[in-house]
Residue frames as qw, qx, qy, qz and C-alpha x, y, z in Angstrom:
[[0.022, 0.901, 0.432, 0.026, -0.08, 0.07, -0.03],
 [0.380, 0.448, -0.021, 0.809, 1.23, 3.46, -0.85],
 [0.358, -0.864, -0.350, 0.043, 1.13, 5.84, 2.09],
 [0.240, 0.791, -0.232, 0.513, 2.95, 8.96, 3.22],
 [0.706, -0.678, 0.116, -0.173, 3.66, 7.54, 6.64],
 [0.545, 0.554, -0.551, 0.305, 7.29, 7.24, 7.34],
 [0.584, -0.646, 0.315, -0.376, 6.90, 6.15, 11.03],
 [0.987, -0.118, 0.092, 0.057, 8.32, 2.67, 10.41],
 [0.619, 0.583, -0.248, 0.464, 11.68, 4.36, 9.32],
 [0.644, -0.436, -0.247, 0.578, 14.46, 4.88, 11.77],
 [0.072, -0.901, -0.041, 0.425, 15.62, 8.41, 12.28],
 [0.281, -0.433, 0.605, 0.606, 18.74, 7.88, 9.98],
 [0.303, 0.366, 0.810, 0.343, 16.39, 6.45, 7.35],
 [0.122, 0.885, 0.436, -0.109, 14.16, 9.49, 7.50],
 [0.169, -0.813, 0.194, 0.522, 17.07, 11.75, 7.19],
 [0.306, -0.198, 0.726, 0.583, 18.48, 9.95, 4.25],
 [0.281, 0.603, 0.732, 0.150, 14.96, 9.73, 2.61],
 [0.044, 0.932, 0.217, -0.286, 14.56, 13.55, 3.10],
 [0.243, -0.634, 0.418, 0.603, 17.96, 14.29, 1.71],
 [0.349, 0.132, 0.797, 0.474, 17.23, 12.22, -1.44],
 [0.166, 0.797, 0.580, 0.033, 13.86, 14.01, -1.86],
 [0.143, -0.872, 0.040, 0.467, 15.59, 17.57, -1.38],
 [0.316, -0.390, 0.649, 0.571, 18.19, 16.70, -3.89],
 [0.318, 0.363, 0.813, 0.326, 15.63, 15.42, -6.37],
 [0.097, 0.874, 0.426, -0.214, 13.49, 18.47, -5.97],
 [0.148, -0.759, 0.237, 0.588, 16.41, 20.66, -6.73],
 [0.247, -0.137, 0.773, 0.568, 17.22, 18.74, -9.98],
 [0.205, 0.617, 0.756, 0.077, 13.55, 18.64, -10.87],
 [0.092, 0.908, 0.232, -0.338, 13.31, 22.45, -10.68],
 [0.069, -0.634, 0.496, 0.590, 16.45, 22.76, -12.85],
 [0.815, 0.435, -0.072, -0.376, 14.73, 20.41, -15.34],
 [0.107, 0.491, -0.865, -0.012, 17.44, 17.78, -14.74],
 [0.854, -0.097, -0.043, -0.510, 14.83, 14.94, -15.10],
 [0.855, 0.108, -0.499, 0.096, 17.24, 11.97, -15.25],
 [0.256, 0.284, -0.632, 0.675, 19.14, 13.24, -12.16],
 [0.498, -0.237, 0.244, -0.797, 15.92, 13.82, -10.38],
 [0.886, -0.045, -0.293, -0.358, 14.66, 10.50, -11.26],
 [0.622, 0.195, -0.670, 0.356, 17.83, 8.86, -9.65],
 [0.055, -0.240, 0.580, -0.776, 17.21, 10.66, -6.38],
 [0.725, -0.136, 0.026, -0.675, 13.51, 9.75, -6.38],
 [0.853, 0.130, -0.500, -0.067, 14.47, 6.17, -7.05],
 [0.426, 0.237, -0.678, 0.550, 16.98, 6.24, -4.17],
 [0.388, -0.215, 0.358, -0.821, 14.34, 7.75, -1.81],
 [0.835, -0.013, -0.137, -0.533, 11.80, 4.89, -2.86],
 [0.617, 0.159, -0.737, 0.224, 14.49, 2.21, -1.92],
 [0.066, 0.107, -0.677, 0.725, 14.14, 3.51, 1.61],
 [0.365, 0.274, 0.537, -0.709, 10.30, 4.17, 1.50],
 [0.153, 0.071, 0.812, 0.558, 8.93, 2.29, -1.57],
 [0.021, 0.634, 0.771, 0.050, 5.27, 3.27, -0.95],
 [0.097, -0.553, -0.220, 0.798, 5.59, 6.96, -0.43],
 [0.457, 0.699, 0.547, 0.052, 3.09, 8.70, -2.67],
 [0.005, 0.937, -0.115, -0.329, 4.94, 11.94, -3.03],
 [0.289, -0.547, 0.674, 0.404, 8.00, 10.32, -4.23],
 [0.495, 0.249, 0.815, 0.167, 6.15, 8.05, -6.44],
 [0.360, 0.856, 0.346, -0.132, 4.17, 10.86, -7.95],
 [0.016, 0.880, -0.321, -0.350, 7.26, 12.95, -8.69],
 [0.422, -0.225, 0.807, 0.347, 9.13, 9.85, -10.07],
 [0.516, 0.529, 0.670, 0.066, 6.12, 9.29, -12.37],
 [0.244, 0.938, 0.056, -0.242, 6.41, 12.99, -13.55],
 [0.218, -0.661, 0.597, 0.399, 10.13, 12.50, -14.24],
 [0.494, 0.052, 0.837, 0.230, 9.37, 9.38, -16.30],
 [0.456, 0.735, 0.502, -0.003, 6.75, 10.98, -18.25],
 [0.060, 0.913, -0.203, -0.349, 9.00, 14.08, -19.04],
 [0.226, -0.527, 0.753, 0.324, 11.57, 11.59, -20.31],
 [0.522, 0.299, -0.540, -0.589, 9.12, 9.69, -22.52],
 [0.147, 0.014, -0.981, 0.126, 8.51, 6.67, -20.37],
 [0.483, -0.219, -0.136, -0.837, 4.92, 7.18, -20.62],
 [0.775, -0.182, -0.565, -0.217, 3.69, 3.57, -19.82],
 [0.550, -0.094, -0.623, 0.548, 5.82, 3.33, -16.55],
 [0.029, -0.112, 0.241, -0.964, 4.58, 6.85, -15.47],
 [0.593, -0.248, -0.277, -0.714, 1.05, 5.97, -15.95],
 [0.736, -0.218, -0.638, 0.061, 1.41, 2.75, -13.98],
 [0.341, -0.012, -0.488, 0.804, 2.94, 4.81, -11.10],
 [0.297, -0.157, 0.008, -0.942, 0.16, 7.41, -11.24],
 [0.721, -0.242, -0.465, -0.452, -2.47, 4.68, -11.19],
 [0.648, -0.119, -0.656, 0.369, -0.84, 2.96, -8.18],
 [0.139, -0.019, -0.450, 0.882, -0.83, 6.10, -6.15],
 [0.467, -0.165, -0.212, -0.843, -4.45, 6.93, -7.13],
 [0.749, -0.201, -0.583, -0.243, -5.55, 3.48, -6.12],
 [0.633, -0.185, -0.593, 0.463, -3.57, 3.21, -2.89],
 [0.243, -0.369, -0.364, 0.820, -3.84, 6.79, -1.71],
 [0.157, 0.665, 0.590, 0.431, -7.04, 8.23, -3.38],
 [0.211, -0.923, -0.295, 0.125, -6.93, 11.29, -1.04],
 [0.520, -0.372, 0.230, 0.734, -3.39, 12.24, -1.96],
 [0.318, 0.826, 0.228, -0.406, -4.02, 15.47, -3.91],
 [0.061, -0.644, 0.538, 0.540, -0.92, 15.64, -6.10],
 [0.349, -0.015, 0.889, 0.297, -1.81, 12.59, -7.95],
 [0.340, 0.661, 0.668, -0.044, -5.03, 14.01, -9.30],
 [0.012, 0.737, -0.113, -0.666, -3.50, 16.94, -11.05]]
């Protein structure tokens, strides 16, 4: 199930996850899609079901032409976290 709850992560895992997300966001804002994708994937190794990381990864994949994988991720977030607002944009 995709959820945004990182309560099951240790403090060090939470810090590493946040670090990957911050780096991904910087690359995304600079339109460095491939670099951002790598950081989102690294974050998802730590918290595979995180809806925000999955949504942004799907956006990076879409921007790089990996439409099918992007759609699969968007659908997974919508199904598992229907109240998560970003996946409905």
